[in-house]
C-alpha positions as CSV (number, residue, x, y, z in Angstrom):
1,M,95.7,180.1,60.7
2,L,92.2,181.5,60.4
3,K,89.6,179.4,58.7
4,P,88.0,180.7,55.5
5,N,84.7,182.5,56.0
6,F,81.9,181.0,54.0
7,W,78.1,181.7,53.7
8,E,75.7,179.0,52.7
9,D,72.1,178.7,51.7
10,R,69.8,176.6,49.6
11,L,67.7,177.2,46.5
12,P,64.5,175.4,45.5
13,L,65.0,172.3,43.4
14,D,62.4,173.3,40.7
15,F,64.6,176.4,40.1
16,I,67.7,174.2,40.0
17,D,66.1,172.0,37.4
18,E,65.1,174.8,35.3
19,V,68.6,176.2,35.2
20,I,70.0,172.8,34.4
21,K,67.5,172.5,31.4
22,Y,68.5,176.0,30.3
23,T,72.2,175.1,30.4
24,D,71.6,172.0,28.2
25,E,69.6,174.1,25.8
26,S,72.2,176.9,25.5
27,D,75.0,177.4,23.1
28,L,77.8,176.9,25.6
29,K,81.3,178.2,24.8
30,N,84.8,177.1,25.9
31,A,86.1,179.3,28.7
32,H,89.0,181.6,28.0
33,A,91.4,183.7,30.1
34,G,90.7,187.2,28.9
35,F,91.9,188.5,25.5
36,A,95.2,189.0,23.7
37,K,96.3,192.4,22.4
38,G,94.7,191.7,19.0
39,G,91.3,191.0,20.6
40,Q,91.4,187.2,20.3
41,A,90.3,185.0,23.2
42,R,93.2,183.4,25.1
43,Y,92.0,179.8,25.3
44,D,95.7,178.4,25.9
45,K,96.0,180.3,29.1
46,C,92.7,179.2,30.7
47,A,92.7,176.7,33.7
48,M,89.1,175.9,33.0
49,T,88.1,173.1,30.6
50,G,84.4,173.2,31.2
51,K,81.9,175.0,28.9
52,I,80.0,178.1,29.8
53,K,77.5,180.8,29.2
54,L,77.7,184.2,30.9
55,W,75.9,187.5,31.0
56,N,75.8,190.8,32.9
57,F,73.1,191.7,35.3
58,H,70.5,194.0,33.6
59,K,71.6,192.7,30.2
60,E,69.9,189.4,30.1
61,S,68.7,188.0,26.8
62,N,65.7,186.1,28.0
63,E,63.3,185.4,30.9
64,I,65.2,182.5,32.5
65,E,68.4,184.7,32.6
66,R,66.4,187.4,34.3
67,T,65.1,184.9,36.8
68,I,68.6,183.7,37.5
69,S,70.0,187.2,37.9
70,N,67.2,188.2,40.2
71,T,67.7,185.1,42.3
72,M,71.5,185.7,42.6
73,Y,70.8,189.4,43.3
74,K,68.7,188.4,46.3
75,L,71.3,186.0,47.5
76,G,74.0,188.6,47.3
77,I,72.0,191.0,49.5
78,R,71.5,188.3,52.1
79,A,75.1,187.1,52.0
80,N,76.5,190.5,52.4
81,D,74.6,190.8,55.7
82,F,77.3,188.3,56.8
83,F,80.4,189.6,54.9
84,G,79.8,193.4,55.1
85,F,81.7,194.1,51.9
86,D,81.4,197.5,50.0
87,L,79.6,196.1,47.0
88,D,77.8,197.5,44.0
89,H,75.0,194.8,43.7
90,N,73.9,196.0,40.3
91,F,77.4,195.1,39.0
92,M,77.1,191.4,38.8
93,I,78.0,188.7,36.3
94,C,76.3,185.4,36.2
95,Q,77.6,182.2,34.5
96,V,76.1,178.7,34.0
97,A,78.7,176.0,33.4
98,K,78.9,172.3,32.4
99,Y,81.9,170.1,33.3
100,E,81.8,167.1,31.1
101,E,82.9,163.6,32.1
102,N,84.2,162.8,28.6
103,N,87.0,165.3,28.8
104,Q,87.6,165.2,32.6
105,A,86.7,168.9,32.8
106,Q,88.2,170.8,35.6
107,F,89.2,174.3,36.8
108,G,92.7,174.7,38.1
109,W,93.7,176.7,41.2
110,H,92.8,180.4,40.7
111,A,91.4,183.5,42.5
112,D,88.6,185.4,41.0
113,D,90.2,188.7,42.3
114,H,93.5,189.8,43.7
115,I,94.7,193.2,44.9
116,N,97.2,193.2,42.0
117,F,94.5,192.6,39.3
118,E,94.2,195.4,36.7
119,Q,90.5,195.2,36.4
120,K,87.2,196.0,38.1
121,H,87.3,194.1,41.4
122,R,85.2,191.0,41.9
123,K,84.6,190.9,45.7
124,L,82.0,188.3,46.4
125,S,81.9,184.9,44.7
126,F,79.0,182.4,44.6
127,S,78.7,178.8,43.5
128,V,75.4,177.1,43.2
129,F,75.6,173.3,43.0
130,L,73.1,172.5,40.2
131,Q,74.2,168.9,39.7
132,P,77.4,167.6,41.4
133,A,79.3,164.9,39.5
134,E,79.0,161.4,40.6
135,K,82.7,161.2,41.1
136,G,85.4,164.0,41.0
137,G,84.5,167.5,40.1
138,K,84.9,168.7,43.8
139,L,85.2,172.3,44.8
140,L,88.2,173.0,47.0
141,I,88.9,176.2,48.6
142,Q,92.3,177.2,50.0
143,N,92.9,178.9,53.4
144,G,95.0,181.8,51.8
145,W,96.2,183.8,48.9
146,E,99.1,181.7,47.3
147,I,98.1,180.1,44.0
148,K,99.4,176.6,43.2
149,P,100.9,177.0,39.7
150,N,101.0,173.3,38.7
151,N,97.5,172.4,37.9
152,K,98.7,168.7,37.5
153,E,99.1,168.6,41.2
154,I,95.7,170.0,41.9
155,Y,95.4,168.1,45.1
156,L,98.7,169.5,46.5
157,P,98.2,173.2,47.1
158,Y,100.7,175.2,49.1
159,L,98.2,175.8,51.9
160,P,95.6,173.7,53.5
161,S,92.4,173.4,51.5
162,K,88.8,172.5,52.3
163,K,86.6,170.2,50.2
164,I,83.2,171.8,50.0
165,K,80.3,169.4,50.5
166,E,78.2,169.5,47.3
167,E,74.4,168.8,47.4
168,K,72.0,169.7,44.6
169,G,70.5,173.1,45.3
170,G,73.3,174.1,47.7
171,V,74.9,177.6,47.7
172,I,78.2,178.8,49.0
173,A,79.5,182.3,48.9
174,F,83.1,183.4,49.7
175,P,85.5,186.4,49.3
176,S,86.7,186.5,45.7
177,Y,90.4,186.6,46.7
178,Y,90.2,183.0,48.1
179,N,92.0,180.5,45.9
180,H,89.9,177.7,44.7
181,C,89.6,175.0,42.2
182,V,87.3,172.2,40.7
183,T,89.0,168.8,40.5
184,P,88.7,166.8,37.3
185,V,85.3,165.2,36.7
186,E,85.6,161.4,36.6
187,K,82.0,160.3,36.3
188,G,78.9,162.1,35.5
189,N,78.6,165.7,34.3
190,R,78.8,168.5,36.8
191,Y,76.5,171.6,36.4
192,S,77.1,174.8,38.2
193,L,75.9,178.4,38.4
194,V,78.3,181.0,39.6
195,A,78.0,184.7,40.1
196,W,80.4,187.5,41.0
197,I,79.5,190.8,42.6
198,F,81.9,193.7,42.0
199,G,82.7,196.7,44.2
200,P,85.2,199.5,44.8
201,E,89.0,198.6,45.2
202,W,89.8,196.6,48.4
203,R,90.9,198.8,51.3
């Protein structure tokens, strides 16, 4: 079996601390899994129990969001020298997230994109480790496509998975069709910055 392809980098700690501060000062919302036909957010279908704020590149609401977007844009250019995907670097979504200890926040097994998804295609996913949890809250990435449907057995995916080493300021990028999860936070809040870069349909 082929090992997953990852691209790694680091960001300055002063930038990381600034993003953590912004996350704490922001009006974070519960994550949701799209919208129902009536336009209501589908919270019951979402495998993520952390709180988030997201925005589109070029539609930032303040200077720190513009700084974050520009930083992730530059990372995307460098990372794609490794992956060689057909990307639209101006079509990017950024998200800050806080996984709180008091509700054992997690994100069940999922893929950010799939060939069967009826939406614009996310092609390259980024995770920036702003502040890892003291215990739990680990990013696992699976060596394949199959999604484990039972989130109560998060450590037992169908295929082997890799636990990603999380260090403050660390960055990892991977193809958006890789299945991945964040295990329940057991001690200490976990902060993350993620971004997705879109592109034409997979070929």
